[in-house]
C-alpha positions as CSV (number, residue, x, y, z in Angstrom):
1,X,21.1,13.6,41.1
2,X,21.1,17.1,41.0
3,X,17.8,18.8,38.4
4,X,18.5,21.5,36.2
5,X,16.9,24.6,36.5
6,X,13.7,23.7,35.2
7,X,12.7,26.9,32.3
8,X,8.9,28.3,33.0
9,X,7.3,27.8,29.1
10,X,3.9,27.4,28.8
11,X,1.6,25.6,26.0
12,X,1.0,27.9,22.9
13,X,4.6,29.7,23.5
14,X,7.1,29.9,21.0
15,X,10.5,28.4,21.8
16,X,14.0,28.3,19.9
17,X,15.5,25.4,20.0
18,X,18.9,25.3,18.7
19,X,19.1,22.3,16.3
20,X,15.5,23.0,14.7
21,X,14.6,27.0,15.2
22,X,11.6,28.4,15.7
23,X,8.9,26.0,17.7
24,X,5.3,26.1,19.6
25,X,5.3,24.5,22.4
26,X,1.0,22.6,22.0
27,X,1.2,20.8,25.2
28,X,3.0,19.8,28.3
29,X,2.5,16.4,28.9
30,X,3.2,13.2,31.1
31,X,5.0,10.2,30.0
32,X,6.8,6.5,31.9
33,X,9.3,6.1,29.9
34,X,11.2,2.7,30.8
35,X,9.6,2.9,34.5
36,X,10.6,6.7,35.4
37,X,8.0,8.9,34.6
38,X,8.6,12.6,33.0
39,X,7.5,15.5,32.1
40,X,7.9,16.6,28.8
41,X,6.9,19.8,26.5
42,X,5.9,18.9,23.2
43,X,7.1,21.2,20.9
44,X,5.3,21.5,17.0
45,X,8.0,22.5,14.3
46,X,4.8,23.5,11.9
47,X,7.5,23.9,8.8
48,X,9.4,20.8,9.7
49,X,5.9,19.0,10.1
50,X,8.2,17.6,13.1
51,X,7.3,17.2,16.8
52,X,9.7,17.2,19.2
53,X,9.2,15.9,23.1
54,X,11.8,17.3,25.3
55,X,12.4,16.8,28.7
56,X,11.4,20.0,31.0
57,X,13.9,19.2,33.4
58,X,16.6,19.0,30.4
59,X,15.4,22.5,28.1
60,X,17.5,24.7,29.4
61,X,20.4,22.2,28.9
62,X,19.6,21.3,25.4
63,X,19.6,25.3,24.8
64,X,16.0,25.5,24.3
65,X,15.1,29.1,25.1
66,X,12.1,31.8,25.0
67,X,12.7,34.0,21.8
68,X,14.9,36.8,21.5
69,X,13.6,39.8,22.7
70,X,12.9,42.8,20.4
71,X,16.2,44.5,21.0
72,X,18.3,41.5,20.4
73,X,16.1,41.4,16.7
74,X,17.7,44.6,16.4
75,X,20.9,44.4,16.9
76,X,21.2,40.9,14.8
77,X,19.7,43.6,11.7
78,X,22.1,45.8,12.6
79,X,24.7,43.0,12.5
80,X,23.8,42.0,8.8
81,X,24.3,45.9,7.9
82,X,28.4,45.1,8.6
83,X,30.8,44.0,6.4
84,X,31.2,40.1,5.4
85,X,34.1,38.8,7.4
86,X,35.4,36.0,5.6
87,X,38.1,34.5,7.5
88,X,41.1,32.6,5.0
89,X,41.1,29.5,7.1
90,X,39.6,26.2,4.3
91,X,36.5,25.4,3.4
92,X,35.7,22.8,5.5
93,X,36.8,24.4,8.9
94,X,34.6,28.3,8.4
95,X,31.9,25.7,7.2
96,X,32.1,23.9,10.5
97,X,31.9,27.1,12.3
98,X,29.0,28.2,10.4
99,X,27.1,25.3,11.0
100,X,28.1,25.5,14.4
101,X,26.6,29.1,14.5
102,X,23.8,28.2,13.4
103,X,23.1,25.5,15.8
104,X,23.9,27.5,18.7
105,X,20.7,29.0,18.3
106,X,22.0,32.6,18.9
107,X,20.0,34.9,16.8
108,X,23.5,36.6,16.8
109,X,25.4,34.4,15.5
110,X,23.0,33.0,12.9
111,X,23.2,36.8,11.7
112,X,26.7,36.2,11.1
113,X,26.4,33.6,9.0
114,X,23.3,35.2,7.0
115,X,25.5,38.4,6.8
116,X,29.4,36.5,5.8
117,X,27.4,34.1,3.1
118,X,25.3,36.1,1.1
119,X,26.2,36.9,-2.0
120,X,24.7,40.5,-4.1
121,X,23.9,40.1,-8.0
122,X,27.2,41.0,-9.5
123,X,29.4,38.5,-7.2
124,X,30.6,35.2,-7.8
125,X,28.3,32.3,-7.7
126,X,28.3,30.4,-4.2
127,X,29.2,26.7,-4.1
128,X,26.1,24.4,-3.4
129,X,27.5,24.0,0.3
130,X,27.7,27.4,0.6
131,X,24.6,27.8,-0.6
132,X,23.3,25.3,1.9
133,X,24.5,27.5,4.9
134,X,22.9,30.1,4.4
135,X,19.6,29.2,3.3
136,X,19.2,27.2,6.3
137,X,20.6,30.5,8.5
138,X,18.7,32.6,6.5
139,X,15.3,30.5,7.2
140,X,16.5,30.2,10.6
141,X,17.1,34.1,11.0
142,X,13.3,35.2,9.2
143,X,11.7,32.5,11.3
144,X,12.7,33.9,14.8
145,X,12.3,37.6,13.4
146,X,8.5,36.8,11.9
147,X,8.2,35.1,15.4
148,X,9.4,38.3,17.7
149,X,7.4,40.7,15.0
150,X,4.8,38.7,15.4
151,X,4.5,39.4,11.4
152,X,4.8,36.5,9.5
153,X,7.6,34.9,7.4
154,X,7.4,36.4,3.4
155,X,7.1,40.1,5.5
156,X,10.4,38.9,8.2
157,X,11.9,37.9,4.4
158,X,11.4,40.9,3.3
159,X,13.0,43.1,5.8
160,X,16.1,40.8,6.8
161,X,16.5,41.0,2.5
162,X,15.5,44.6,2.1
163,X,18.9,45.4,4.9
164,X,21.4,43.0,3.1
165,X,20.8,44.7,-0.5
166,X,21.0,48.2,1.6
167,X,24.1,46.4,2.9
168,X,25.4,46.3,-1.0
169,X,24.2,50.0,-2.4
């Protein structure tokens, strides 16, 4: 049985777990599960009031990664400035693709979803499912931007909002 590459994370590190976004490792603990001793990362997602335990040897396999570099955040912000690329596929197919991008944990892909689903005030209303996907992507994006820049989420949300409004002008 080959061991998966073990990621080097320490308590208090911020990490991105693809399905949940930015969380903070609160500890690394040993636990006996079904007679097997496992080393687990204990990750807290404060905003969702959720704690997740991930086996340390499975972390890279599930896509857990450290926060994006400031360069990637800059690239994500410039992605937001681009023109929305809306495919002519059926909404269900597009919604599935957006969902996959959001859950990929890739900051650039998440920025693409925000860019594509953003509506300025003079555009038509969003459907409920469009709004849900947009808000999920926006929240993931702002949380990671806030964690990388060391600021708070309100400031990051304003920063993202300014880029989106500047694009429409």
